N, C-alpha and C positions, 0 to 999 in steps of 0.2 A: 418622322415628323409627326404624323396625324395622331402617333402614339401619345407622344411629347403634349401636343394641342389638346388630345383628352384630357391628360394628366389635371392639366392647366386649370380648363373649364370644372373638372370633376372637383377641383378642390375648393373653388370658388361657392359652387352649391353650399356646400359645408359650410361655408364662412358666413354664408346668408339665410341658410335654413332655421338658423336657432333663435333668431332674435328680431323684432320689428324694431330696428335701432331708433326710428324717429318717433316710434307712439307717445303721445301726451299722455305721462304717467300718473300724475297728479290731477286730482280734481279743483278745479279755482273756487274759491273762495271770497268773492269780493264784499262782503261785508267787512268793515271797517273794524267791527269788533273780532273779527278769526283775522287778523292781519299777520299772526305768530309764522314763523318758517313752518314750512310742513315739509316731509319726505316721503317717497313712495318708490316704488320700482316694478318691473316686470321681468316676466320670463317667456317667452314664445319655442312653439316648435314649427319651424314653416317646410311642411311637405313638398318641396317647388322641384319643378323641374325645369331645367335649363335647354333653349335653344338661341339660334344664331348662325353667323356668318362668319368664317376668317378670312383673311386679306385674300390669302389663296383661292378664294370661293368655297372652301370645303364648308359643308352642312354642321351644325352643333343639334346633337338631339341626345340627351345624357336625363334619364327619369330619376327620379328623387332614388326609387328602391338598387338601382344601378351605383348606387355610392355607398349604401348604409355599413357595408362590411370593411372599409376602410378608415376610419376614424381610430386616431390611437387614442384619444383625450384634448382636452379643453379647458380654458376657465373662460367662462362667460358669465357678463354682470350689465345691468343697466342700472344708474339712480335716478332722481329726480328731485330739486328742491324748487318749492312753490311758494310764493310770497306777495298775498294779496293777487294782483292781475298776471304777478311776470310767475313763468315756471323756467329755471335751468336745466337741462338735459345731457347728459354723458352716456355712454355705451362702450363698453371695451370688450371686444372678442379675440379671444388666442385658440386656434384649432392646431393640432398634429393629425397629419394625414400620412399614412404609408399603405403603400402598395407594391406586391410583389405580381409578376407576371410571368409565365416561360411559357414558348412557342416554338414550332417546329417548320420552315418555310424552306423549298427551294431558291439557289443564292446561285445563278448561273447553272442551273444544272445538280447542284450538288445539296444534299439535304444539309438543313444547317439549324442549329437549338440559338434561340436569344431567350436569355433570361434579362429580365429588367426589375431594379429596385428602384425605386423613387419615393422619397420623402418631400412631405412639404408641410411648410408653418406660413401659418395665414394671422392676418391681424387686419381687424375693421374698426373703425370707431366713428361714430354720428355723435356730435356736439352742436348744439344749439341753444336758442332761447325764443319761447314763445310768450305772447302778450293776448290776454282773454279781452279780444274789441267787442264782442257780444254776448251778456249775459242775462237771459231771459230765464223766468221760471221751466219751459219745457224746452229750451234749445238755449247755444251757445254757439261762441266761432273764436278760436284758436288762431292767431297769424306766428309762422315762427321762421327765425332764420340763421343759416347756420353753415355746417359742414358737414362731408362725407369723407374720411381717409380710410384708403385700401390697402396694404403693404402683401404680397405674396415673395416668398422663397421657397425655390426647388432645388433639391439635387438628385440626380440621377444616375445610376450606375447602371451599364448595362453589357453585359456580356455576349457577345456574337463568337460563333464556332472558338472560343476558348480565347480571345482576344477582348479585353476590358478597356470601355470606353468611360468617363464620366463628364458630367453638365451639370454647369450650373446657373442659374439665372433667378432676377429678381426683379419684382418690378412695383411700383406704387402708383399711386392716383389719388389728387386730391379734388376735390369739385366744392365748390361756395354752391348753396341751396336755399330756396325760399319754398316755404310752404301752410299748407291751412289746414285746421280740422274742424267740422262741424257735428255736433250732436244734439241729437233730439231723444228726448224724453219719451219711450213709449207706454211707462208706467212707472210706479215709485221704484222698482226691481230692473225693467227691463229698458233698454235703451240702444238707438241706431246711432252710427260713428261714419264718417268718411274722411279718411286723412291721403290728400296729393301735394305733393311737392314736386319741384323743378330745377335743375339747376344746370352748370357749367365749369368750366375749368381747365384740368388736364383732359376732360373729356371733350367732345362736342356737344353733349349735350344726355342727360341724367334725369329721369324720373320714373315717379313710383303714384300708384293708386291704392288704396286698401279700401271696402267695404267692410263693414263690420257689425255685429251684435254684442252685449253685453249683458251680464247679470249682475246685480250687484248684493252681495253678503255683507255684512257686520264690518270685516277688515279687510276684504279680499273682493277683485273681481273675477267672473270668466268672460273669457272672450271668443269669437270665433270670428273667421273672415275668408276675404280670398285677397291676397295681395299680386299685385304685377309691378316687378323694377327691370328698369331696360338702362342700358347704354349705346350711344353711339360714340365710336372715337374718332382720334385723328389719321390722316393718313399714315402710313407708315407702321401703325402699330398692329400688334398679330391677329388681333379681332376686329372686323369691322363693325356688327352691331351683335348683343347680346341682350338678351331676356332673362327673368326669371318667375315663376307664375307656379300657383299653388294654392291652397287652401292652408290658414293658420288656426291654432288652437293657444289658448293662453293662460296666464293670471297677473293680474296686479294686485300688488299689496302696498298697504299703507304702514307709516308707524312714524 
């Protein structure tokens, strides 16, 4: 059971490590002369580790380096559309993870071989709408309302001393969120940003915070920061609390 639980948490790390789904990817221009639709996108690498506690009391502690070898492939993307003070956001991530392990243990005093083949497919989407409430020469404030949705499918085949066991599980979580992002220009090129949100729904509580810095080029922006994302679940769920933390590096683009 502990191995099955570690597989679930490992896959969730991958689902979240590649994109910061609620980043405001479009730069708002509130001048009425620039009120056409503008489009943008962003891609990130989040080198996150995961910590938490299961309902059984087991401690969760998985580093980012522990899971790099299990990724089969995936499809990831985030897009934004901005018009005036309003920005629409949508992020879709699909990942497939395959883990094979073999071990030997003593079962009632008899050496026993265990072979485990786990396949995990995950989907996470964050979507919402942001409004630029403050837009000054050196600072701005965006307010966001939206939702986060997560779905994970697990297929587990275990061979124990020649006996085959199959297990399948599926979990999904939907939470509504509200958030805000402040941005301060440090120069024509450099800026500092701070994003935070909080939400409830299928989770008892979910929240995140991400401070970062960015550097503007002609058509793209380079960004770096540190992100912390956490959930607290309702009684009876597999996980009592879980959080993801680590540095982030990415690129924003406009077209």
